[in-house]
Predicted model as a PDB file, atoms N, CA, C, CB and O in Angstrom, pLDDT in the B-factor column:
MODEL        1                                                                  
ATOM      1  N   MET A   1      20.600 -81.270  70.943  1.00 70.00           N  
ATOM      2  CA  MET A   1      21.407 -82.139  71.786  1.00 70.00           C  
ATOM      3  C   MET A   1      22.721 -82.417  71.053  1.00 70.00           C  
ATOM      4  CB  MET A   1      20.647 -83.472  72.125  1.00 70.00           C  
ATOM      5  O   MET A   1      22.715 -82.808  69.885  1.00 70.00           O  
ATOM      6  N   ILE A   2      23.813 -82.220  71.725  1.00 87.00           N  
ATOM      7  CA  ILE A   2      25.114 -82.503  71.127  1.00 87.00           C  
ATOM      8  C   ILE A   2      25.780 -83.711  71.755  1.00 87.00           C  
ATOM      9  CB  ILE A   2      26.018 -81.302  71.253  1.00 87.00           C  
ATOM     10  O   ILE A   2      26.852 -84.138  71.326  1.00 87.00           O  
ATOM     11  N   ARG A   3      25.132 -84.263  72.784  1.00 89.00           N  
ATOM     12  CA  ARG A   3      25.680 -85.455  73.433  1.00 89.00           C  
ATOM     13  C   ARG A   3      24.553 -86.381  73.875  1.00 89.00           C  
ATOM     14  CB  ARG A   3      26.557 -85.064  74.641  1.00 89.00           C  
ATOM     15  O   ARG A   3      23.541 -85.941  74.420  1.00 89.00           O  
ATOM     16  N   TYR A   4      24.751 -87.659  73.629  1.00 90.00           N  
ATOM     17  CA  TYR A   4      23.846 -88.689  74.129  1.00 90.00           C  
ATOM     18  C   TYR A   4      24.734 -89.814  74.620  1.00 90.00           C  
ATOM     19  CB  TYR A   4      22.819 -89.183  73.022  1.00 90.00           C  
ATOM     20  O   TYR A   4      25.248 -90.599  73.823  1.00 90.00           O  
ATOM     21  N   GLY A   5      24.918 -89.897  75.943  1.00 85.00           N  
ATOM     22  CA  GLY A   5      25.865 -90.864  76.502  1.00 85.00           C  
ATOM     23  C   GLY A   5      27.268 -90.509  76.063  1.00 85.00           C  
ATOM     24  O   GLY A   5      27.745 -89.406  76.332  1.00 85.00           O  
ATOM     25  N   ASN A   6      27.934 -91.433  75.387  1.00 84.00           N  
ATOM     26  CA  ASN A   6      29.258 -91.161  74.840  1.00 84.00           C  
ATOM     27  C   ASN A   6      29.225 -90.983  73.327  1.00 84.00           C  
ATOM     28  CB  ASN A   6      30.210 -92.281  75.204  1.00 84.00           C  
ATOM     29  O   ASN A   6      30.240 -91.185  72.660  1.00 84.00           O  
ATOM     30  N   ALA A   7      28.073 -90.606  72.780  1.00 91.00           N  
ATOM     31  CA  ALA A   7      27.954 -90.247  71.362  1.00 91.00           C  
ATOM     32  C   ALA A   7      27.851 -88.725  71.287  1.00 91.00           C  
ATOM     33  CB  ALA A   7      26.700 -90.945  70.681  1.00 91.00           C  
ATOM     34  O   ALA A   7      27.037 -88.115  71.981  1.00 91.00           O  
ATOM     35  N   PHE A   8      28.679 -88.124  70.444  1.00 93.00           N  
ATOM     36  CA  PHE A   8      28.776 -86.671  70.365  1.00 93.00           C  
ATOM     37  C   PHE A   8      28.563 -86.196  68.924  1.00 93.00           C  
ATOM     38  CB  PHE A   8      30.143 -86.194  70.892  1.00 93.00           C  
ATOM     39  O   PHE A   8      28.931 -86.882  67.971  1.00 93.00           O  
ATOM     40  N   ILE A   9      27.974 -85.030  68.787  1.00 93.00           N  
ATOM     41  CA  ILE A   9      27.918 -84.340  67.501  1.00 93.00           C  
ATOM     42  C   ILE A   9      28.996 -83.268  67.572  1.00 93.00           C  
ATOM     43  CB  ILE A   9      26.472 -83.723  67.200  1.00 93.00           C  
ATOM     44  O   ILE A   9      28.949 -82.383  68.427  1.00 93.00           O  
ATOM     45  N   ILE A  10      29.971 -83.354  66.665  1.00 93.00           N  
ATOM     46  CA  ILE A  10      31.101 -82.426  66.693  1.00 93.00           C  
ATOM     47  C   ILE A  10      31.367 -81.890  65.294  1.00 93.00           C  
ATOM     48  CB  ILE A  10      32.366 -83.114  67.256  1.00 93.00           C  
ATOM     49  O   ILE A  10      30.741 -82.324  64.327  1.00 93.00           O  
ATOM     50  N   GLY A  11      32.294 -80.949  65.189  1.00 91.00           N  
ATOM     51  CA  GLY A  11      32.751 -80.434  63.902  1.00 91.00           C  
ATOM     52  C   GLY A  11      31.639 -79.833  63.069  1.00 91.00           C  
ATOM     53  O   GLY A  11      30.765 -79.142  63.592  1.00 91.00           O  
ATOM     54  N   ASP A  12      31.673 -80.099  61.753  1.00 88.00           N  
ATOM     55  CA  ASP A  12      30.689 -79.544  60.835  1.00 88.00           C  
ATOM     56  C   ASP A  12      29.266 -79.971  61.197  1.00 88.00           C  
ATOM     57  CB  ASP A  12      31.011 -79.967  59.414  1.00 88.00           C  
ATOM     58  O   ASP A  12      28.323 -79.201  61.015  1.00 88.00           O  
ATOM     59  N   ALA A  13      29.110 -81.186  61.704  1.00 91.00           N  
ATOM     60  CA  ALA A  13      27.783 -81.669  62.077  1.00 91.00           C  
ATOM     61  C   ALA A  13      27.165 -80.831  63.190  1.00 91.00           C  
ATOM     62  CB  ALA A  13      27.859 -83.124  62.511  1.00 91.00           C  
ATOM     63  O   ALA A  13      25.942 -80.738  63.303  1.00 91.00           O  
ATOM     64  N   ALA A  14      28.020 -80.220  64.012  1.00 91.00           N  
ATOM     65  CA  ALA A  14      27.545 -79.345  65.088  1.00 91.00           C  
ATOM     66  C   ALA A  14      27.473 -77.887  64.629  1.00 91.00           C  
ATOM     67  CB  ALA A  14      28.462 -79.464  66.314  1.00 91.00           C  
ATOM     68  O   ALA A  14      27.168 -77.000  65.427  1.00 91.00           O  
ATOM     69  N   GLY A  15      27.752 -77.638  63.351  1.00 89.00           N  
ATOM     70  CA  GLY A  15      27.679 -76.286  62.802  1.00 89.00           C  
ATOM     71  C   GLY A  15      28.802 -75.384  63.270  1.00 89.00           C  
ATOM     72  O   GLY A  15      28.584 -74.197  63.512  1.00 89.00           O  
ATOM     73  N   LEU A  16      30.001 -75.931  63.402  1.00 91.00           N  
ATOM     74  CA  LEU A  16      31.094 -75.169  63.992  1.00 91.00           C  
ATOM     75  C   LEU A  16      31.974 -74.422  63.010  1.00 91.00           C  
ATOM     76  CB  LEU A  16      31.933 -76.068  64.773  1.00 91.00           C  
ATOM     77  O   LEU A  16      32.994 -73.880  63.437  1.00 91.00           O  
ATOM     78  N   ALA A  17      31.659 -74.355  61.739  1.00 91.00           N  
ATOM     79  CA  ALA A  17      32.467 -73.556  60.817  1.00 91.00           C  
ATOM     80  C   ALA A  17      32.396 -72.097  61.260  1.00 91.00           C  
ATOM     81  CB  ALA A  17      31.975 -73.721  59.333  1.00 91.00           C  
ATOM     82  O   ALA A  17      31.335 -71.608  61.651  1.00 91.00           O  
ATOM     83  N   THR A  18      33.537 -71.407  61.195  1.00 89.00           N  
ATOM     84  CA  THR A  18      33.573 -70.017  61.644  1.00 89.00           C  
ATOM     85  C   THR A  18      32.681 -69.152  60.762  1.00 89.00           C  
ATOM     86  CB  THR A  18      35.017 -69.480  61.634  1.00 89.00           C  
ATOM     87  O   THR A  18      32.533 -69.404  59.567  1.00 89.00           O  
ATOM     88  N   LEU A  19      32.095 -68.139  61.368  1.00 87.00           N  
ATOM     89  CA  LEU A  19      31.136 -67.302  60.664  1.00 87.00           C  
ATOM     90  C   LEU A  19      31.773 -66.340  59.678  1.00 87.00           C  
ATOM     91  CB  LEU A  19      30.332 -66.535  61.645  1.00 87.00           C  
ATOM     92  O   LEU A  19      31.138 -65.967  58.692  1.00 87.00           O  
ATOM     93  N   ASP A  20      33.006 -65.930  59.915  1.00 84.00           N  
ATOM     94  CA  ASP A  20      33.632 -64.960  59.020  1.00 84.00           C  
ATOM     95  C   ASP A  20      34.315 -65.615  57.817  1.00 84.00           C  
ATOM     96  CB  ASP A  20      34.640 -64.137  59.786  1.00 84.00           C  
ATOM     97  O   ASP A  20      34.205 -65.106  56.702  1.00 84.00           O  
ATOM     98  N   MET A  21      35.006 -66.716  58.019  1.00 87.00           N  
ATOM     99  CA  MET A  21      35.780 -67.344  56.950  1.00 87.00           C  
ATOM    100  C   MET A  21      35.220 -68.707  56.513  1.00 87.00           C  
ATOM    101  CB  MET A  21      37.212 -67.510  57.398  1.00 87.00           C  
ATOM    102  O   MET A  21      35.668 -69.260  55.509  1.00 87.00           O  
ATOM    103  N   GLY A  22      34.257 -69.245  57.246  1.00 89.00           N  
ATOM    104  CA  GLY A  22      33.725 -70.564  56.932  1.00 89.00           C  
ATOM    105  C   GLY A  22      34.721 -71.682  57.181  1.00 89.00           C  
ATOM    106  O   GLY A  22      34.564 -72.786  56.660  1.00 89.00           O  
ATOM    107  N   GLU A  23      35.744 -71.403  57.974  1.00 89.00           N  
ATOM    108  CA  GLU A  23      36.798 -72.363  58.281  1.00 89.00           C  
ATOM    109  C   GLU A  23      36.267 -73.379  59.279  1.00 89.00           C  
ATOM    110  CB  GLU A  23      38.061 -71.650  58.837  1.00 89.00           C  
ATOM    111  O   GLU A  23      35.675 -73.009  60.292  1.00 89.00           O  
ATOM    112  N   GLY A  24      36.477 -74.656  58.995  1.00 91.00           N  
ATOM    113  CA  GLY A  24      35.901 -75.667  59.858  1.00 91.00           C  
ATOM    114  C   GLY A  24      36.867 -76.628  60.514  1.00 91.00           C  
ATOM    115  O   GLY A  24      36.507 -77.277  61.496  1.00 91.00           O  
ATOM    116  N   ILE A  25      38.102 -76.744  59.998  1.00 92.00           N  
ATOM    117  CA  ILE A  25      39.000 -77.762  60.533  1.00 92.00           C  
ATOM    118  C   ILE A  25      39.431 -77.440  61.965  1.00 92.00           C  
ATOM    119  CB  ILE A  25      40.228 -77.900  59.639  1.00 92.00           C  
ATOM    120  O   ILE A  25      39.497 -78.341  62.802  1.00 92.00           O  
ATOM    121  N   GLY A  26      39.723 -76.186  62.257  1.00 90.00           N  
ATOM    122  CA  GLY A  26      40.126 -75.812  63.619  1.00 90.00           C  
ATOM    123  C   GLY A  26      39.039 -76.113  64.639  1.00 90.00           C  
ATOM    124  O   GLY A  26      39.295 -76.802  65.627  1.00 90.00           O  
ATOM    125  N   PRO A  27      37.808 -75.599  64.411  1.00 92.00           N  
ATOM    126  CA  PRO A  27      36.729 -75.910  65.343  1.00 92.00           C  
ATOM    127  C   PRO A  27      36.409 -77.407  65.421  1.00 92.00           C  
ATOM    128  CB  PRO A  27      35.491 -75.153  64.946  1.00 92.00           C  
ATOM    129  O   PRO A  27      36.026 -77.900  66.482  1.00 92.00           O  
ATOM    130  N   ALA A  28      36.562 -78.129  64.314  1.00 93.00           N  
ATOM    131  CA  ALA A  28      36.304 -79.572  64.339  1.00 93.00           C  
ATOM    132  C   ALA A  28      37.310 -80.289  65.231  1.00 93.00           C  
ATOM    133  CB  ALA A  28      36.354 -80.154  62.916  1.00 93.00           C  
ATOM    134  O   ALA A  28      36.942 -81.163  66.016  1.00 93.00           O  
ATOM    135  N   ILE A  29      38.571 -79.919  65.108  1.00 93.00           N  
ATOM    136  CA  ILE A  29      39.606 -80.530  65.953  1.00 93.00           C  
ATOM    137  C   ILE A  29      39.361 -80.186  67.412  1.00 93.00           C  
ATOM    138  CB  ILE A  29      41.017 -80.063  65.524  1.00 93.00           C  
ATOM    139  O   ILE A  29      39.431 -81.058  68.278  1.00 93.00           O  
ATOM    140  N   GLN A  30      39.075 -78.923  67.691  1.00 93.00           N  
ATOM    141  CA  GLN A  30      38.825 -78.504  69.070  1.00 93.00           C  
ATOM    142  C   GLN A  30      37.627 -79.240  69.667  1.00 93.00           C  
ATOM    143  CB  GLN A  30      38.594 -76.990  69.131  1.00 93.00           C  
ATOM    144  O   GLN A  30      37.673 -79.656  70.825  1.00 93.00           O  
ATOM    145  N   SER A  31      36.553 -79.404  68.889  1.00 94.00           N  
ATOM    146  CA  SER A  31      35.374 -80.093  69.416  1.00 94.00           C  
ATOM    147  C   SER A  31      35.662 -81.579  69.647  1.00 94.00           C  
ATOM    148  CB  SER A  31      34.186 -79.928  68.456  1.00 94.00           C  
ATOM    149  O   SER A  31      35.144 -82.170  70.594  1.00 94.00           O  
ATOM    150  N   GLY A  32      36.484 -82.181  68.785  1.00 94.00           N  
ATOM    151  CA  GLY A  32      36.877 -83.578  68.976  1.00 94.00           C  
ATOM    152  C   GLY A  32      37.699 -83.771  70.238  1.00 94.00           C  
ATOM    153  O   GLY A  32      37.517 -84.746  70.966  1.00 94.00           O  
ATOM    154  N   ILE A  33      38.601 -82.840  70.491  1.00 94.00           N  
ATOM    155  CA  ILE A  33      39.405 -82.903  71.713  1.00 94.00           C  
ATOM    156  C   ILE A  33      38.516 -82.756  72.937  1.00 94.00           C  
ATOM    157  CB  ILE A  33      40.492 -81.810  71.708  1.00 94.00           C  
ATOM    158  O   ILE A  33      38.694 -83.477  73.918  1.00 94.00           O  
ATOM    159  N   ARG A  34      37.563 -81.835  72.894  1.00 93.00           N  
ATOM    160  CA  ARG A  34      36.649 -81.644  74.029  1.00 93.00           C  
ATOM    161  C   ARG A  34      35.778 -82.878  74.255  1.00 93.00           C  
ATOM    162  CB  ARG A  34      35.759 -80.414  73.798  1.00 93.00           C  
ATOM    163  O   ARG A  34      35.492 -83.234  75.398  1.00 93.00           O  
ATOM    164  N   ALA A  35      35.353 -83.532  73.171  1.00 94.00           N  
ATOM    165  CA  ALA A  35      34.565 -84.762  73.300  1.00 94.00           C  
ATOM    166  C   ALA A  35      35.410 -85.863  73.951  1.00 94.00           C  
ATOM    167  CB  ALA A  35      34.044 -85.228  71.911  1.00 94.00           C  
ATOM    168  O   ALA A  35      34.932 -86.571  74.837  1.00 94.00           O  
ATOM    169  N   ALA A  36      36.659 -86.004  73.513  1.00 94.00           N  
ATOM    170  CA  ALA A  36      37.551 -87.016  74.099  1.00 94.00           C  
ATOM    171  C   ALA A  36      37.782 -86.747  75.580  1.00 94.00           C  
ATOM    172  CB  ALA A  36      38.899 -87.045  73.355  1.00 94.00           C  
ATOM    173  O   ALA A  36      37.774 -87.670  76.394  1.00 94.00           O  
ATOM    174  N   GLU A  37      37.989 -85.476  75.929  1.00 93.00           N  
ATOM    175  CA  GLU A  37      38.190 -85.114  77.339  1.00 93.00           C  
ATOM    176  C   GLU A  37      36.950 -85.425  78.170  1.00 93.00           C  
ATOM    177  CB  GLU A  37      38.542 -83.624  77.465  1.00 93.00           C  
ATOM    178  O   GLU A  37      37.062 -85.881  79.309  1.00 93.00           O  
ATOM    179  N   ALA A  38      35.764 -85.180  77.600  1.00 92.00           N  
ATOM    180  CA  ALA A  38      34.519 -85.466  78.318  1.00 92.00           C  
ATOM    181  C   ALA A  38      34.345 -86.966  78.548  1.00 92.00           C  
ATOM    182  CB  ALA A  38      33.318 -84.912  77.543  1.00 92.00           C  
ATOM    183  O   ALA A  38      33.874 -87.381  79.607  1.00 92.00           O  
ATOM    184  N   ILE A  39      34.720 -87.770  77.569  1.00 92.00           N  
ATOM    185  CA  ILE A  39      34.625 -89.227  77.709  1.00 92.00           C  
ATOM    186  C   ILE A  39      35.591 -89.721  78.782  1.00 92.00           C  
ATOM    187  CB  ILE A  39      34.920 -89.927  76.361  1.00 92.00           C  
ATOM    188  O   ILE A  39      35.221 -90.511  79.650  1.00 92.00           O  
ATOM    189  N   ILE A  40      36.825 -89.248  78.711  1.00 94.00           N  
ATOM    190  CA  ILE A  40      37.860 -89.705  79.647  1.00 94.00           C  
ATOM    191  C   ILE A  40      37.574 -89.263  81.077  1.00 94.00           C  
ATOM    192  CB  ILE A  40      39.224 -89.185  79.215  1.00 94.00           C  
ATOM    193  O   ILE A  40      37.713 -90.046  82.016  1.00 94.00           O  
ATOM    194  N   SER A  41      37.176 -88.009  81.234  1.00 93.00           N  
ATOM    195  CA  SER A  41      37.045 -87.440  82.579  1.00 93.00           C  
ATOM    196  C   SER A  41      35.628 -87.461  83.137  1.00 93.00           C  
ATOM    197  CB  SER A  41      37.534 -86.037  82.569  1.00 93.00           C  
ATOM    198  O   SER A  41      35.430 -87.290  84.339  1.00 93.00           O  
ATOM    199  N   GLY A  42      34.651 -87.670  82.275  1.00 89.00           N  
ATOM    200  CA  GLY A  42      33.264 -87.614  82.722  1.00 89.00           C  
ATOM    201  C   GLY A  42      32.749 -86.198  82.904  1.00 89.00           C  
ATOM    202  O   GLY A  42      31.664 -85.989  83.446  1.00 89.00           O  
ATOM    203  N   GLN A  43      33.531 -85.222  82.449  1.00 88.00           N  
ATOM    204  CA  GLN A  43      33.119 -83.824  82.571  1.00 88.00           C  
ATOM    205  C   GLN A  43      32.015 -83.486  81.575  1.00 88.00           C  
ATOM    206  CB  GLN A  43      34.318 -82.895  82.359  1.00 88.00           C  
ATOM    207  O   GLN A  43      31.742 -84.244  80.645  1.00 88.00           O  
ATOM    208  N   GLU A  44      31.393 -82.343  81.789  1.00 89.00           N  
ATOM    209  CA  GLU A  44      30.374 -81.829  80.879  1.00 89.00           C  
ATOM    210  C   GLU A  44      31.021 -81.509  79.535  1.00 89.00           C  
ATOM    211  CB  GLU A  44      29.679 -80.570  81.472  1.00 89.00           C  
ATOM    212  O   GLU A  44      32.156 -81.035  79.488  1.00 89.00           O  
ATOM    213  N   PHE A  45      30.303 -81.767  78.447  1.00 90.00           N  
ATOM    214  CA  PHE A  45      30.775 -81.448  77.099  1.00 90.00           C  
ATOM    215  C   PHE A  45      30.170 -80.124  76.690  1.00 90.00           C  
ATOM    216  CB  PHE A  45      30.406 -82.569  76.079  1.00 90.00           C  
ATOM    217  O   PHE A  45      28.948 -79.973  76.681  1.00 90.00           O  
ATOM    218  N   SER A  46      31.007 -79.168  76.352  1.00 89.00           N  
ATOM    219  CA  SER A  46      30.540 -77.843  75.968  1.00 89.00           C  
ATOM    220  C   SER A  46      31.339 -77.333  74.786  1.00 89.00           C  
ATOM    221  CB  SER A  46      30.642 -76.864  77.145  1.00 89.00           C  
ATOM    222  O   SER A  46      32.541 -77.578  74.680  1.00 89.00           O  
ATOM    223  N   LEU A  47      30.666 -76.629  73.906  1.00 89.00           N  
ATOM    224  CA  LEU A  47      31.309 -76.023  72.749  1.00 89.00           C  
ATOM    225  C   LEU A  47      31.466 -74.514  72.915  1.00 89.00           C  
ATOM    226  CB  LEU A  47      30.514 -76.327  71.492  1.00 89.00           C  
ATOM    227  O   LEU A  47      31.918 -73.832  71.995  1.00 89.00           O  
ATOM    228  N   ARG A  48      31.098 -73.996  74.070  1.00 87.00           N  
ATOM    229  CA  ARG A  48      31.107 -72.548  74.292  1.00 87.00           C  
ATOM    230  C   ARG A  48      32.467 -71.893  74.126  1.00 87.00           C  
ATOM    231  CB  ARG A  48      30.601 -72.257  75.652  1.00 87.00           C  
ATOM    232  O   ARG A  48      32.536 -70.731  73.725  1.00 87.00           O  
ATOM    233  N   SER A  49      33.542 -72.595  74.418  1.00 85.00           N  
ATOM    234  CA  SER A  49      34.864 -71.972  74.362  1.00 85.00           C  
ATOM    235  C   SER A  49      35.514 -72.035  72.975  1.00 85.00           C  
ATOM    236  CB  SER A  49      35.770 -72.632  75.365  1.00 85.00           C  
ATOM    237  O   SER A  49      36.637 -71.561  72.798  1.00 85.00           O  
ATOM    238  N   ILE A  50      34.822 -72.614  71.995  1.00 88.00           N  
ATOM    239  CA  ILE A  50      35.367 -72.685  70.638  1.00 88.00           C  
ATOM    240  C   ILE A  50      35.076 -71.375  69.913  1.00 88.00           C  
ATOM    241  CB  ILE A  50      34.769 -73.893  69.855  1.00 88.00           C  
ATOM    242  O   ILE A  50      33.951 -70.877  69.941  1.00 88.00           O  
ATOM    243  N   ASN A  51      36.103 -70.823  69.262  1.00 82.00           N  
ATOM    244  CA  ASN A  51      35.957 -69.542  68.573  1.00 82.00           C  
ATOM    245  C   ASN A  51      34.880 -69.578  67.509  1.00 82.00           C  
ATOM    246  CB  ASN A  51      37.265 -69.137  67.950  1.00 82.00           C  
ATOM    247  O   ASN A  51      34.799 -70.519  66.719  1.00 82.00           O  
ATOM    248  N   LYS A  52      34.055 -68.543  67.496  1.00 85.00           N  
ATOM    249  CA  LYS A  52      32.991 -68.391  66.526  1.00 85.00           C  
ATOM    250  C   LYS A  52      33.506 -67.733  65.242  1.00 85.00           C  
ATOM    251  CB  LYS A  52      31.849 -67.573  67.123  1.00 85.00           C  
ATOM    252  O   LYS A  52      32.917 -67.887  64.172  1.00 85.00           O  
ATOM    253  N   TYR A  53      34.601 -67.006  65.368  1.00 83.00           N  
ATOM    254  CA  TYR A  53      35.210 -66.296  64.242  1.00 83.00           C  
ATOM    255  C   TYR A  53      36.679 -66.673  64.128  1.00 83.00           C  
ATOM    256  CB  TYR A  53      35.056 -64.767  64.406  1.00 83.00           C  
ATOM    257  O   TYR A  53      37.328 -66.984  65.126  1.00 83.00           O  
ATOM    258  N   SER A  54      37.202 -66.642  62.903  1.00 81.00           N  
ATOM    259  CA  SER A  54      38.616 -66.956  62.677  1.00 81.00           C  
ATOM    260  C   SER A  54      39.527 -65.886  63.249  1.00 81.00           C  
ATOM    261  CB  SER A  54      38.891 -67.121  61.192  1.00 81.00           C  
ATOM    262  O   SER A  54      40.600 -66.191  63.770  1.00 81.00           O  
ATOM    263  N   PHE A  55      39.107 -64.643  63.154  1.00 75.00           N  
ATOM    264  CA  PHE A  55      39.915 -63.512  63.604  1.00 75.00           C  
ATOM    265  C   PHE A  55      39.098 -62.593  64.499  1.00 75.00           C  
ATOM    266  CB  PHE A  55      40.467 -62.729  62.403  1.00 75.00           C  
ATOM    267  O   PHE A  55      38.893 -61.429  64.152  1.00 75.00           O  
ATOM    268  N   PRO A  56      38.619 -63.086  65.653  1.00 63.00           N  
ATOM    269  CA  PRO A  56      37.727 -62.281  66.499  1.00 63.00           C  
ATOM    270  C   PRO A  56      38.357 -60.989  66.994  1.00 63.00           C  
ATOM    271  CB  PRO A  56      37.283 -63.089  67.680  1.00 63.00           C  
ATOM    272  O   PRO A  56      37.671 -59.971  67.087  1.00 63.00           O  
ATOM    273  N   SER A  57      39.633 -61.007  67.309  1.00 61.00           N  
ATOM    274  CA  SER A  57      40.249 -59.800  67.855  1.00 61.00           C  
ATOM    275  C   SER A  57      40.359 -58.708  66.787  1.00 61.00           C  
ATOM    276  CB  SER A  57      41.638 -60.122  68.427  1.00 61.00           C  
ATOM    277  O   SER A  57      40.242 -57.523  67.099  1.00 61.00           O  
ATOM    278  N   LEU A  58      40.578 -59.096  65.549  1.00 63.00           N  
ATOM    279  CA  LEU A  58      40.668 -58.100  64.468  1.00 63.00           C  
ATOM    280  C   LEU A  58      39.296 -57.536  64.109  1.00 63.00           C  
ATOM    281  CB  LEU A  58      41.314 -58.721  63.223  1.00 63.00           C  
ATOM    282  O   LEU A  58      39.177 -56.365  63.748  1.00 63.00           O  
ATOM    283  N   LEU A  59      38.263 -58.370  64.209  1.00 58.00           N  
ATOM    284  CA  LEU A  59      36.933 -57.964  63.812  1.00 58.00           C  
ATOM    285  C   LEU A  59      36.110 -57.387  64.949  1.00 58.00           C  
ATOM    286  CB  LEU A  59      36.219 -59.118  63.223  1.00 58.00           C  
ATOM    287  O   LEU A  59      35.062 -56.782  64.721  1.00 58.00           O  
ATOM    288  N   GLY A  60      36.581 -57.572  66.170  1.00 63.00           N  
ATOM    289  CA  GLY A  60      35.851 -57.070  67.338  1.00 63.00           C  
ATOM    290  C   GLY A  60      34.608 -57.879  67.667  1.00 63.00           C  
ATOM    291  O   GLY A  60      33.691 -57.359  68.302  1.00 63.00           O  
ATOM    292  N   PHE A  61      34.554 -59.150  67.245  1.00 57.00           N  
ATOM    293  CA  PHE A  61      33.391 -60.001  67.491  1.00 57.00           C  
ATOM    294  C   PHE A  61      33.583 -60.842  68.737  1.00 57.00           C  
ATOM    295  CB  PHE A  61      33.123 -60.901  66.291  1.00 57.00           C  
ATOM    296  O   PHE A  61      34.701 -61.029  69.216  1.00 57.00           O  
ATOM    297  N   ARG A  62      32.466 -61.349  69.254  1.00 59.00           N  
ATOM    298  CA  ARG A  62      32.486 -62.308  70.348  1.00 59.00           C  
ATOM    299  C   ARG A  62      33.163 -63.586  69.886  1.00 59.00           C  
ATOM    300  CB  ARG A  62      31.058 -62.600  70.856  1.00 59.00           C  
ATOM    301  O   ARG A  62      32.997 -63.982  68.732  1.00 59.00           O  
ATOM    302  N   LYS A  63      33.913 -64.235  70.745  1.00 54.00           N  
ATOM    303  CA  LYS A  63      34.725 -65.379  70.363  1.00 54.00           C  
ATOM    304  C   LYS A  63      33.986 -66.715  70.314  1.00 54.00           C  
ATOM    305  CB  LYS A  63      35.850 -65.494  71.297  1.00 54.00           C  
ATOM    306  O   LYS A  63      34.277 -67.527  69.436  1.00 54.00           O  
ATOM    307  N   GLU A  64      33.057 -66.973  71.207  1.00 56.00           N  
ATOM    308  CA  GLU A  64      32.538 -68.330  71.386  1.00 56.00           C  
ATOM    309  C   GLU A  64      31.262 -68.592  70.608  1.00 56.00           C  
ATOM    310  CB  GLU A  64      32.290 -68.590  72.839  1.00 56.00           C  
ATOM    311  O   GLU A  64      30.531 -67.673  70.236  1.00 56.00           O  
ATOM    312  N   PHE A  65      31.009 -69.918  70.365  1.00 53.00           N  
ATOM    313  CA  PHE A  65      29.758 -70.372  69.766  1.00 53.00           C  
ATOM    314  C   PHE A  65      28.675 -70.351  70.795  1.00 53.00           C  
ATOM    315  CB  PHE A  65      29.898 -71.770  69.171  1.00 53.00           C  
ATOM    316  O   PHE A  65      27.533 -70.699  70.497  1.00 53.00           O  
TER     317      PHE A  65                                                      
ENDMDL                                                                          
END                                                                             
């Protein structure tokens, strides 16, 4: 579970560091923005659109978590 009401698990706690470089600040910021948008709009909270790799196009990997 990544959401309980308006409590969210985001960033490193959600395991969002990229698989190729271990970079976590970009995915953490993106997940925080998505959590804020979900709170404001009441929309579903999803991490699917956050890149799984730092350089997916160069590596030919799938982009999302």
